[in-house]
ROLO-94264 format. One line per field, with one value per residue: residue number from 1; residue in three letters; x, y, z of N, C-alpha, C in turn. Coordinates in pm, whole numbers, plus 50000, padded with zeros to 5 digits. Layout:
# residues N
i <- (NUM:...)
aa <- (ala:...)
n_px <- (X:...)
n_py <- (Y:...)
n_pz <- (Z:...)
ca_px <- (X:...)
ca_py <- (Y:...)
ca_pz <- (Z:...)
c_px <- (X:...)
c_py <- (Y:...)
c_pz <- (Z:...)
# end
This chain:
# residues 358
i <- (1:2:3:4:5:6:7:8:9:10:11:12:13:14:15:16:17:18:19:20:21:22:23:24:25:26:27:28:29:30:31:32:33:34:35:36:37:38:39:40:41:42:43:44:45:46:47:48:49:50:51:52:53:54:55:56:57:58:59:60:61:62:63:64:65:66:67:68:69:70:71:72:73:74:75:76:77:78:79:80:81:82:83:84:85:86:87:88:89:90:91:92:93:94:95:96:97:98:99:100:101:102:103:104:105:106:107:108:109:110:111:112:113:114:115:116:117:118:119:120:121:122:123:124:125:126:127:128:129:130:131:132:133:134:135:136:137:138:139:140:141:142:143:144:145:146:147:148:149:150:151:152:153:154:155:156:157:158:159:160:161:162:163:164:165:166:167:168:169:170:171:172:173:174:175:176:177:178:179:180:181:182:183:184:185:186:187:188:189:190:191:192:193:194:195:196:197:198:199:200:201:202:203:204:205:206:207:208:209:210:211:212:213:214:215:216:217:218:219:220:221:222:223:224:225:226:227:228:229:230:231:232:233:234:235:236:237:238:239:240:241:242:243:244:245:246:247:248:249:250:251:252:253:254:255:256:257:258:259:260:261:262:263:264:265:266:267:268:269:270:271:272:273:274:275:276:277:278:279:280:281:282:283:284:285:286:287:288:289:290:291:292:293:294:295:296:297:298:299:300:301:302:303:304:305:306:307:308:309:310:311:312:313:314:315:316:317:318:319:320:321:322:323:324:325:326:327:328:329:330:331:332:333:334:335:336:337:338:339:340:341:342:343:344:345:346:347:348:349:350:351:352:353:354:355:356:357:358)
aa <- (met:leu:glu:thr:thr:ile:leu:leu:ile:thr:phe:gly:pro:leu:ile:gly:leu:leu:trp:leu:ala:gln:met:ala:asp:arg:gln:arg:arg:asn:pro:ser:ser:gln:pro:val:ala:ala:val:leu:thr:tyr:gly:ile:leu:leu:gly:leu:trp:ser:ser:leu:phe:leu:ser:gly:leu:leu:leu:ser:ile:leu:gly:asn:val:phe:gln:gln:ala:gly:arg:ala:ala:ala:leu:ala:gln:ser:tyr:ala:gln:val:gly:leu:asp:pro:asp:val:ala:leu:ala:met:ile:ala:ser:leu:pro:gln:ile:gly:lys:gly:leu:trp:val:ala:ala:leu:val:gly:gly:met:leu:leu:leu:pro:val:val:arg:arg:leu:leu:ala:arg:arg:leu:ala:ile:asp:pro:gly:ser:ala:leu:his:ala:val:val:leu:ala:tyr:ala:val:leu:val:val:val:asn:leu:trp:val:thr:leu:ser:ile:gly:leu:asp:gln:leu:ala:asn:leu:val:ser:ser:gly:gln:ala:leu:pro:val:ala:asp:leu:ile:asn:ile:thr:trp:leu:gln:glu:ile:leu:phe:ala:leu:met:ala:leu:val:gly:val:gly:trp:leu:ser:gln:arg:his:trp:gly:gln:ala:trp:gln:arg:leu:gly:val:val:arg:pro:thr:gly:arg:gln:leu:ala:val:gly:val:gly:ile:gly:leu:gly:leu:val:val:leu:leu:met:pro:leu:asp:ala:trp:met:thr:ser:leu:gly:leu:gly:glu:asn:lys:asp:val:ala:arg:leu:thr:glu:gln:leu:ile:gly:pro:leu:ser:ser:thr:trp:leu:gly:val:ala:thr:leu:gly:leu:ala:ala:ala:leu:gly:glu:glu:thr:ile:phe:arg:gly:ala:leu:gln:pro:arg:phe:gly:ile:phe:leu:thr:ala:ile:leu:phe:ala:leu:leu:his:ser:thr:tyr:gly:leu:thr:leu:ser:thr:gly:val:val:leu:phe:leu:gly:leu:val:leu:gly:trp:val:arg:arg:arg:tyr:asn:thr:ser:thr:ala:met:val:val:his:ala:thr:tyr:asn:met:ala:leu:gly:leu:ala:thr:met:trp:ala:leu:trp:pro:gln)
n_px <- (52124:51965:51698:51582:51577:51354:51211:51132:51091:50867:50657:50653:50520:50281:50224:50259:50027:49813:49788:49783:49500:49359:49452:49249:48973:48952:48962:48726:48549:48555:48403:48487:48724:48936:48905:49165:49347:49173:49118:49434:49433:49239:49277:49531:49498:49306:49526:49674:49476:49467:49743:49795:49585:49684:49933:49879:49769:49956:50155:49985:50019:50283:50370:50225:50367:50623:50625:50612:50740:50979:51076:51091:51238:51503:51509:51580:51823:51955:51952:52074:52334:52390:52419:52148:51875:51696:51441:51331:51325:51144:50948:50841:50766:50634:50380:50323:50103:49862:49898:49914:49621:49525:49584:49472:49166:49174:49224:48992:48797:48890:48883:48607:48537:48609:48389:48135:47826:47926:48090:47881:47673:47866:47875:47658:47743:47977:48165:48197:48287:48125:48175:48438:48793:48953:48878:48841:49084:49163:49017:49103:49340:49302:49176:49474:49621:49415:49551:49801:49788:49704:49925:50152:50041:49949:50223:50298:50370:50560:50754:50788:50905:51195:51277:51365:51504:51768:51838:52073:52107:51987:52143:52086:52087:52044:51839:51643:51648:51479:51284:51175:51179:50966:50760:50739:50686:50468:50305:50334:50200:49914:49897:49979:49749:49518:49506:49721:49942:49809:49543:49519:49677:49964:49918:49617:49584:49727:49527:49253:49366:49381:49566:49672:49799:49791:49592:49723:49566:49426:49718:49751:49541:49588:49848:49787:49570:49733:49914:49722:49613:49845:49863:49597:49650:49853:49809:49601:49753:49943:49746:49594:49865:49855:49632:49740:49688:49853:50089:50152:50401:50533:50459:50582:50868:50907:50852:51034:51260:51230:51167:51271:51532:51487:51409:51594:51727:51750:51692:51598:51351:51245:51164:51013:50767:50722:50752:50566:50344:50345:50327:50128:49923:49829:49764:49584:49387:49390:49361:49220:48967:48787:48648:48592:48516:48525:48521:48571:48834:48989:48961:49134:49390:49460:49501:49683:49933:50087:50257:50149:49949:49663:49586:49595:49731:49648:49390:49477:49593:49334:49165:49330:49344:49011:48996:49210:49045:48812:48928:49055:48805:48677:48837:49126:49358:49605:49654:49531:49768:49930:49852:49923:50181:50266:50156:50343:50596:50571:50558:50780:50976:50899:51021:51270:51338:51277:51067:50847:50826:50759)
n_py <- (49447:49411:49514:49571:49304:49201:49384:49292:49021:49044:49201:49051:48731:48930:49039:48850:48655:48859:48896:48577:48583:48793:48626:48413:48546:48572:48354:48281:48436:48281:47996:47776:47718:47597:47600:47675:47831:48006:47754:47743:48013:48068:47827:47919:48175:48034:47869:48057:48204:47959:47903:48152:48120:47911:47987:48164:48018:47886:48125:48225:48030:48012:48232:48233:48036:48126:48337:48206:48266:48129:48052:48306:48425:48346:48367:48680:48719:48583:48727:48986:48880:48817:49133:49251:49425:49317:49394:49519:49258:49095:49229:49206:48950:48917:49069:48833:48632:48831:48927:48659:48605:48791:48714:48445:48509:48711:48525:48379:48542:48623:48320:48370:48541:48419:48268:48281:48298:48541:48734:48813:48954:49183:49292:49444:49667:49731:49805:49536:49230:48929:48704:48729:48641:48794:48993:48863:48829:49090:49179:49013:49118:49355:49235:49183:49414:49539:49337:49433:49668:49525:49385:49576:49749:49566:49526:49792:50111:50226:50030:49925:50172:50154:49902:49994:50181:50069:49905:49971:50245:50354:50439:50801:50814:50543:50507:50665:50510:50255:50358:50458:50181:50070:50261:50244:49985:49930:50100:49900:49685:49794:49829:49561:49477:49575:49473:49504:49285:49100:49118:49412:49655:49833:50118:50120:50029:50222:50455:50276:50328:50591:50762:50997:51243:51559:51849:52233:52341:52166:52084:52314:52361:52128:52180:52415:52298:52109:52228:52446:52237:52203:52454:52458:52259:52324:52564:52403:52213:52301:52428:52211:52090:52300:52248:52011:51763:51710:51560:51206:51099:50919:50823:51038:51033:50752:50788:50993:50810:50647:50775:51050:51086:51170:51459:51588:51661:51796:51579:51399:51505:51553:51264:51190:51319:51288:51001:50886:51002:50875:50575:50563:50663:50576:50295:50355:50526:50522:50220:50103:50299:50274:50116:50052:50286:50636:50633:50382:50343:50542:50483:50285:50325:50533:50335:50173:50302:50206:50266:50483:50395:50434:50716:51063:51146:50923:50999:51294:51149:51012:51196:51340:51131:51142:51392:51347:51160:51293:51456:51273:51182:51381:51465:51346:51061:51127:51427:51384:51277:51500:51654:51499:51473:51766:51829:51655:51715:52003:51973:51801:52019:52231:52064:52073:52368:52393:52508:52353:52154:51833)
n_pz <- (49592:49912:49990:49686:49604:49794:49749:49439:49471:49608:49495:49223:49234:49298:49051:48824:48920:48867:48583:48466:48616:48414:48201:48220:48244:47970:47845:47953:47787:47590:47500:47358:47487:47692:48042:48229:48272:48474:48681:48789:48871:49063:49214:49347:49457:49706:49744:49888:50086:50256:50356:50474:50676:50830:50876:51051:51245:51344:51436:51657:51835:51858:51950:52238:52363:52349:52517:52807:53100:53169:52886:52796:52967:52920:52581:52590:52675:52490:52241:52379:52377:52117:52003:51969:52022:52345:52429:52258:52054:52257:52247:51985:51951:52163:52014:51847:51919:51859:51553:51475:51486:51334:51084:51023:51034:50832:50628:50687:50589:50330:50219:50173:49994:49788:49720:49455:49521:49724:49598:49415:49588:49657:49441:49391:49512:49439:49119:48987:48821:48942:48808:48749:48715:48710:48868:49114:49233:49251:49466:49658:49706:49804:50060:50183:50211:50402:50598:50612:50733:51008:51102:51096:51295:51512:51566:51663:51644:51814:51867:51597:51509:51652:51579:51310:51369:51463:51274:50966:50823:50510:50256:50080:49822:49751:49870:49675:49479:49539:49626:49350:49209:49364:49289:49064:49019:49135:48912:48726:48816:48788:48480:48397:48532:48417:48177:48000:47836:47814:47750:47620:47412:47468:47481:47468:47726:47917:47844:47956:48220:48227:48214:48049:47774:47973:47926:47922:48038:48254:48353:48510:48678:48835:48981:49118:49260:49425:49559:49683:49880:50035:50156:50320:50460:50626:50807:50961:51060:51263:51383:51484:51626:51853:52012:52114:51952:51714:51482:51504:51752:51743:51474:51326:51394:51302:51001:50917:50977:50762:50511:50519:50457:50268:50196:50186:49977:49662:49423:49640:49683:49439:49395:49587:49511:49236:49186:49342:49222:49012:49016:49286:49173:48944:49033:49207:49210:48890:48826:49031:49109:48879:48939:49217:49312:49438:49740:49887:49749:49838:50101:50096:49991:50203:50393:50271:50363:50560:50784:50899:51094:51277:51264:51275:51069:50895:50864:50706:50494:50393:50326:50159:49931:49884:49780:49562:49405:49320:49165:48934:48864:48752:48596:48491:48498:48492:48573:48784:48919:48884:49109:49310:49313:49283:49550:49749:49667:49752:50005:50071:49985:50169:50418:50358:50367:50654:50666:50734:51001:50973)
ca_px <- (52068:51832:51586:51559:51585:51276:51060:51082:51008:50694:50546:50647:50415:50126:50180:50202:49862:49701:49807:49726:49353:49329:49405:49134:48882:49009:48986:48631:48492:48567:48316:48572:48846:48961:48927:49321:49407:49052:49200:49487:49369:49142:49368:49671:49379:49279:49673:49703:49431:49510:49853:49754:49485:49771:49973:49777:49729:50132:50218:49906:50055:50433:50352:50173:50477:50737:50610:50613:50859:51136:51150:51105:51402:51641:51522:51632:51961:52032:51921:52150:52414:52426:52398:52032:51823:51580:51349:51247:51278:51048:50786:50785:50738:50441:50290:50277:49942:49789:49959:49841:49494:49469:49623:49343:49058:49192:49218:48825:48737:48988:48832:48451:48581:48641:48251:48051:47753:47962:48065:47790:47651:47936:47894:47565:47727:48124:48124:48271:48219:48089:48244:48554:48890:49071:48830:48847:49209:49194:48959:49203:49463:49213:49251:49613:49617:49453:49645:49951:49789:49693:50038:50170:49956:50011:50378:50326:50454:50686:50825:50841:51066:51277:51346:51418:51636:51832:51930:52176:52078:52019:52232:51983:52116:52013:51690:51575:51639:51459:51123:51164:51175:50907:50635:50749:50640:50305:50263:50370:50103:49800:49907:49905:49569:49390:49508:49853:49997:49680:49414:49487:49826:50068:49841:49499:49608:49702:49371:49206:49397:49339:49695:49673:49859:49703:49608:49735:49456:49442:49853:49712:49412:49639:49969:49661:49489:49825:49906:49580:49594:49960:49818:49509:49711:49996:49802:49562:49836:49996:49626:49623:49942:49842:49527:49783:49660:49908:50131:50173:50524:50601:50444:50688:50995:50924:50850:51176:51327:51181:51175:51328:51646:51481:51329:51774:51828:51642:51668:51459:51252:51125:51134:50892:50669:50720:50747:50505:50250:50320:50279:49955:49778:49809:49719:49444:49279:49361:49300:49115:48861:48640:48562:48572:48455:48610:48564:48647:48954:49045:49027:49248:49494:49495:49482:49858:50003:50015:50309:50058:49886:49564:49592:49551:49812:49584:49278:49485:49577:49194:49138:49352:49259:48898:49056:49231:48953:48775:49004:49078:48635:48658:48956:49196:49467:49711:49569:49564:49927:49979:49835:49966:50339:50287:50159:50441:50691:50597:50619:50897:51051:50875:51063:51421:51398:51285:50952:50774:50924:50738)
ca_py <- (49462:49292:49560:49540:49163:49225:49377:49233:48868:49064:49214:48940:48682:48974:49081:48725:48656:48942:48842:48484:48593:48842:48525:48356:48616:48611:48227:48260:48484:48183:47888:47644:47732:47509:47712:47580:48003:47991:47644:47852:48128:47998:47750:47973:48222:47908:47802:48173:48211:47837:47947:48227:48079:47792:48107:48292:47965:47876:48239:48214:47937:47999:48358:48232:47954:48223:48429:48177:48307:48119:48096:48484:48548:48233:48470:48805:48674:48507:48802:49026:48821:48893:49241:49293:49506:49235:49487:49496:49134:49036:49325:49170:48826:48934:49071:48716:48615:48910:48927:48521:48614:48909:48685:48372:48601:48771:48408:48310:48647:48614:48264:48359:48605:48268:48212:48351:48419:48655:48840:48859:49051:49279:49361:49521:49802:49793:49781:49426:49121:48795:48572:48734:48550:48878:49077:48780:48835:49236:49170:48970:49204:49464:49223:49185:49592:49568:49243:49448:49721:49478:49338:49715:49790:49430:49539:49889:50189:50250:49905:49926:50271:50112:49803:50025:50249:49931:49840:50012:50376:50386:50596:50877:50748:50392:50517:50741:50426:50162:50435:50459:50091:50004:50291:50179:49808:49960:50127:49783:49573:49824:49795:49432:49443:49630:49408:49495:49178:48978:49170:49494:49693:49973:50203:50087:50006:50358:50458:50262:50398:50754:50858:51073:51381:51680:52020:52314:52422:52062:52091:52438:52267:52028:52259:52476:52232:52065:52383:52455:52110:52220:52558:52440:52181:52356:52613:52306:52131:52398:52435:52059:52102:52388:52164:51907:51687:51726:51435:51103:51127:50755:50829:51134:50933:50622:50827:51002:50689:50565:50853:51143:51183:51251:51580:51657:51685:51808:51494:51332:51595:51514:51146:51208:51396:51196:50874:50856:51054:50760:50437:50515:50718:50458:50187:50344:50621:50482:50101:50041:50395:50281:49971:50034:50371:50691:50645:50309:50328:50655:50392:50183:50432:50572:50217:50127:50404:50148:50341:50574:50372:50466:50847:51199:51135:50845:51102:51352:51065:50979:51355:51371:51094:51176:51494:51281:51020:51355:51503:51148:51175:51539:51526:51216:50997:51241:51556:51340:51283:51667:51683:51415:51509:51908:51806:51569:51793:52140:51937:51820:52165:52311:52030:52130:52467:52418:52581:52270:52083:51738)
ca_pz <- (49701:49996:49972:49572:49601:49879:49658:49321:49472:49681:49367:49092:49214:49269:48934:48797:48917:48783:48448:48451:48623:48285:48095:48278:48215:47824:47795:47966:47716:47416:47492:47325:47593:47826:48174:48227:48408:48586:48754:48814:48945:49201:49312:49403:49575:49781:49846:49975:50205:50313:50398:50538:50804:50898:50956:51177:51359:51396:51488:51756:51932:51904:52050:52340:52372:52366:52616:52900:53180:53150:52742:52741:52995:52781:52405:52571:52689:52339:52199:52403:52343:51959:51991:51962:52178:52360:52465:52120:52034:52304:52205:51902:52006:52269:51910:51761:51892:51774:51467:51435:51526:51210:50966:50996:51028:50714:50537:50654:50495:50159:50165:50162:49870:49675:49678:49377:49579:49816:49533:49387:49691:49665:49334:49414:49548:49319:48972:48934:48783:49022:48748:48677:48831:48792:48974:49269:49251:49308:49646:49780:49767:49891:50201:50232:50239:50572:50679:50594:50839:51103:51135:51152:51462:51618:51638:51683:51589:51832:51836:51440:51451:51758:51504:51174:51380:51515:51173:50912:50783:50331:50192:50035:49663:49757:49900:49597:49389:49595:49606:49234:49181:49408:49217:48890:49037:49108:48767:48602:48845:48750:48361:48404:48573:48301:48078:47893:47765:47769:47634:47543:47407:47559:47460:47525:47912:47971:47801:48012:48327:48218:48174:47904:47757:48015:47818:47971:48176:48351:48441:48586:48765:48909:49019:49214:49378:49509:49630:49792:49959:50126:50206:50402:50561:50705:50922:50957:51172:51329:51514:51594:51746:51944:52040:52159:51835:51635:51467:51673:51776:51621:51298:51339:51404:51169:50888:50915:50948:50645:50393:50606:50404:50088:50183:50214:49861:49500:49372:49666:49684:49318:49425:49646:49413:49070:49186:49419:49106:48851:49130:49345:49118:48857:49027:49284:49071:48732:48808:49111:49136:48801:49023:49358:49307:49515:49866:49919:49688:49938:50245:50072:49970:50338:50472:50215:50437:50697:50902:50968:51170:51262:51326:51253:50941:50816:50810:50608:50419:50349:50253:49986:49857:49833:49667:49394:49342:49276:48986:48846:48809:48696:48501:48442:48629:48509:48631:48964:48906:48891:49208:49432:49270:49347:49669:49771:49662:49816:50175:50071:49999:50321:50519:50354:50414:50766:50701:50810:51100:50981)
c_px <- (51965:51696:51529:51498:51419:51157:51023:51018:50852:50603:50564:50544:50290:50079:50141:50048:49754:49695:49745:49564:49310:49375:49299:49000:48908:48953:48780:48515:48468:48487:48430:48716:48820:48963:49073:49369:49327:49131:49281:49522:49308:49243:49497:49568:49369:49413:49700:49672:49418:49641:49856:49677:49602:49917:49984:49787:49867:50198:50135:49992:50218:50469:50305:50308:50568:50736:50609:50712:50971:51182:51146:51251:51502:51645:51585:51775:52074:52027:52006:52296:52473:52420:52269:51930:51712:51505:51257:51199:51211:50909:50751:50747:50622:50323:50223:50165:49864:49817:49877:49700:49415:49498:49466:49221:49075:49197:49031:48789:48789:48843:48683:48476:48578:48502:48178:47919:47781:48006:47969:47670:47709:47916:47750:47591:47869:48065:48230:48165:48218:48196:48397:48698:48980:49029:48815:48978:49248:49132:49049:49312:49408:49256:49355:49657:49587:49522:49761:49938:49759:49786:50115:50140:49957:50123:50379:50404:50599:50787:50856:50936:51180:51331:51406:51557:51760:51913:51994:52117:52074:52078:52127:52008:52010:51820:51557:51582:51519:51275:51087:51129:51014:50735:50629:50674:50479:50230:50239:50206:49971:49827:49903:49760:49457:49413:49583:49904:49896:49551:49435:49664:49838:49955:49675:49473:49669:49568:49296:49219:49397:49437:49663:49694:49746:49721:49707:49677:49466:49615:49825:49636:49507:49777:49841:49609:49588:49908:49856:49612:49720:49916:49704:49586:49802:49930:49677:49638:49885:49863:49606:49701:49944:49774:49585:49762:49728:49991:50175:50323:50640:50604:50540:50798:51019:50921:50955:51245:51318:51197:51217:51432:51590:51432:51531:51787:51724:51592:51562:51370:51178:51113:51002:50758:50605:50706:50595:50325:50258:50256:50128:49892:49749:49749:49602:49373:49235:49305:49210:48985:48734:48557:48536:48513:48538:48622:48636:48801:49034:49081:49126:49387:49536:49534:49680:49950:50032:50115:50294:50016:49749:49530:49581:49595:49751:49446:49308:49490:49449:49156:49191:49332:49140:48929:49076:49151:48869:48814:49009:48923:48647:48734:48968:49266:49593:49677:49577:49685:50015:50011:49924:50153:50375:50255:50267:50590:50720:50560:50724:50995:50991:50963:51240:51433:51339:51159:50834:50852:50886:50708)
c_py <- (49390:49335:49593:49407:49157:49237:49360:49051:48932:49091:49112:48845:48738:49003:48992:48666:48727:48906:48741:48485:48657:48705:48408:48428:48596:48459:48193:48304:48389:48023:47768:47612:47677:47649:47647:47763:47963:47897:47708:47913:48138:47920:47833:48115:48086:47864:47967:48150:48054:47841:48024:48187:47993:47857:48169:48177:47940:48013:48260:48156:47937:48126:48367:48121:47993:48308:48387:48214:48267:48118:48248:48522:48473:48355:48580:48802:48623:48626:48941:48977:48851:49002:49289:49307:49406:49281:49483:49396:49082:49122:49241:49006:48836:49004:48954:48691:48675:48941:48755:48573:48727:48795:48555:48426:48663:48644:48341:48418:48646:48483:48258:48451:48518:48241:48299:48425:48584:48775:48912:48962:49168:49361:49433:49665:49834:49761:49643:49314:49010:48693:48624:48688:48706:49005:49037:48805:48997:49224:49077:49041:49297:49390:49203:49342:49601:49472:49327:49573:49681:49452:49498:49769:49646:49486:49652:49984:50213:50160:49918:50064:50200:49955:49858:50127:50127:49906:49955:50124:50338:50470:50691:50799:50583:50418:50576:50608:50293:50253:50436:50315:50013:50095:50274:50019:49838:49999:49984:49730:49645:49877:49657:49401:49496:49565:49428:49343:49039:49013:49305:49567:49790:50104:50245:50080:50131:50461:50456:50338:50547:50846:50881:51152:51490:51791:52105:52361:52314:52055:52238:52375:52189:52051:52316:52395:52151:52170:52418:52389:52152:52349:52597:52368:52225:52458:52501:52238:52226:52426:52338:52037:52172:52322:52019:51737:51657:51570:51316:51083:51010:50779:50933:51062:50817:50680:50893:50919:50644:50663:51008:51190:51207:51415:51634:51715:51733:51708:51382:51390:51581:51396:51124:51253:51255:51057:50822:50860:50915:50668:50419:50607:50633:50351:50214:50426:50538:50353:50072:50132:50329:50125:49972:50180:50509:50646:50504:50272:50444:50593:50317:50195:50443:50464:50194:50153:50317:50200:50442:50509:50405:50616:50952:51169:51040:50891:51213:51240:51024:51111:51323:51290:51102:51257:51424:51224:51150:51428:51406:51122:51297:51544:51401:51166:51123:51372:51518:51309:51384:51690:51642:51459:51675:51892:51754:51663:51927:52152:51907:51918:52229:52228:52062:52247:52494:52517:52505:52201:51909:51727)
c_pz <- (49772:49971:49779:49566:49707:49746:49513:49397:49589:49558:49253:49145:49237:49119:48779:48806:48862:48640:48381:48492:48456:48193:48125:48209:48029:47816:47841:47905:47589:47493:47482:47427:47663:47954:48237:48394:48506:48718:48844:48918:49097:49288:49377:49504:49711:49843:49917:50118:50353:50391:50514:50724:50884:50953:51035:51297:51409:51464:51651:51845:51940:51992:52178:52416:52434:52487:52777:52973:53122:53014:52730:52771:52915:52668:52445:52585:52586:52294:52219:52356:52172:51930:51993:52058:52200:52383:52335:52033:52094:52295:52066:51888:52095:52135:51838:51775:51829:51603:51387:51376:51358:51082:50950:51013:50893:50607:50538:50561:50322:50105:50105:50037:49754:49636:49571:49432:49675:49711:49433:49439:49670:49530:49291:49441:49452:49213:48895:48893:48897:48988:48734:48811:48862:48908:49155:49310:49331:49474:49705:49794:49778:50057:50225:50260:50384:50647:50681:50748:50961:51164:51234:51276:51548:51666:51733:51651:51656:51832:51690:51456:51573:51626:51331:51250:51435:51361:51071:50787:50621:50309:50093:49872:49684:49774:49777:49486:49393:49583:49479:49191:49263:49347:49103:48895:49037:48992:48698:48652:48754:48562:48337:48468:48519:48175:47947:47927:47791:47738:47580:47531:47481:47578:47502:47672:47963:47971:47934:48196:48341:48221:48067:47903:47826:47877:47941:48092:48275:48449:48567:48704:48876:49025:49163:49305:49477:49596:49719:49891:50059:50214:50285:50492:50660:50807:51018:51106:51272:51448:51572:51686:51858:52087:52148:52054:51746:51563:51502:51637:51737:51484:51271:51279:51295:51021:50848:50888:50782:50506:50426:50504:50282:50069:50225:50088:49751:49490:49449:49707:49550:49284:49467:49589:49309:49080:49244:49347:49034:48950:49196:49291:48977:48868:49141:49213:48955:48748:48886:49145:49055:48879:49145:49411:49399:49667:49881:49855:49796:50052:50180:50056:50099:50403:50464:50337:50573:50829:50953:51081:51186:51318:51248:51100:50844:50781:50686:50479:50320:50284:50110:49910:49806:49718:49544:49339:49266:49132:48944:48777:48702:48569:48442:48549:48561:48554:48818:48999:48970:49023:49308:49380:49314:49476:49761:49802:49746:49949:50165:50107:50120:50407:50508:50355:50539:50762:50774:50882:51013:50816)
# end
């Protein structure tokens, strides 16, 4: 399946680089070791930012060239001949200069993060080691989260929804499988990132992530907080909608196209809760929060949901991330997982039973 291949191609190098960075830090603690892994890690990061910079410049140039009147008309005609919506295609082309600008600016920022002096400044606020190759990689991934959001905003939520709707909808079973695969890869990324396969064994890695067997009280607290968030959110959403400040129509349309079918079956609703709790909580609250803190982790968590753009929905996810961060600090990641799963499944059931339209 194409979607499965894309996920594996995307996550494979990211996970591999985390392992390489862990090996670099391991060699760093051994004065007799050659810094081969460190050289490779920083070389890959330098190559990443160089490629991103050049890609950004190229997209900016091509976008401006393609938008010239004669070329745009010819492109529109060629798209129509192969059955594509020329308006959507031209809108995508029109976004290329903006996308390109974001890429080369992000590349400059990422390149600066390779400088030890910059990481030393960040270490004053974040619990990172300026000399750690692993932390350099994690900072790079944080920049890529922002890049992903920038690309989405440059294309536009409306055009992205049009693009998704022009494709063939996935069967619910395939959507469930893809969702689980994505979240399992997130969890695998977190495990490798905290040292599994390099510096910690399986049990130690989960312990570092805060994923432990929850007590009965923690399970009850997690379910209670998850349901409490839903009880708080539903009337708030109704009130905001009455003021004309409800969910963005493009966000609603895109969300319905991407994950809406999951709310049509019991297995899909369970996937909405359990898969997200496994993947997102393991990597954000488990791996990142001890280093980045509650607030920055919640921001990255909200920005990762790029299909919400920068809307009221993003604010809701940010609030949810702050609550989950507090739960992680007060209890553990496992309790945060229970909160997340309960919240998602309650919303999924509300949608299934038509208690809540979105």
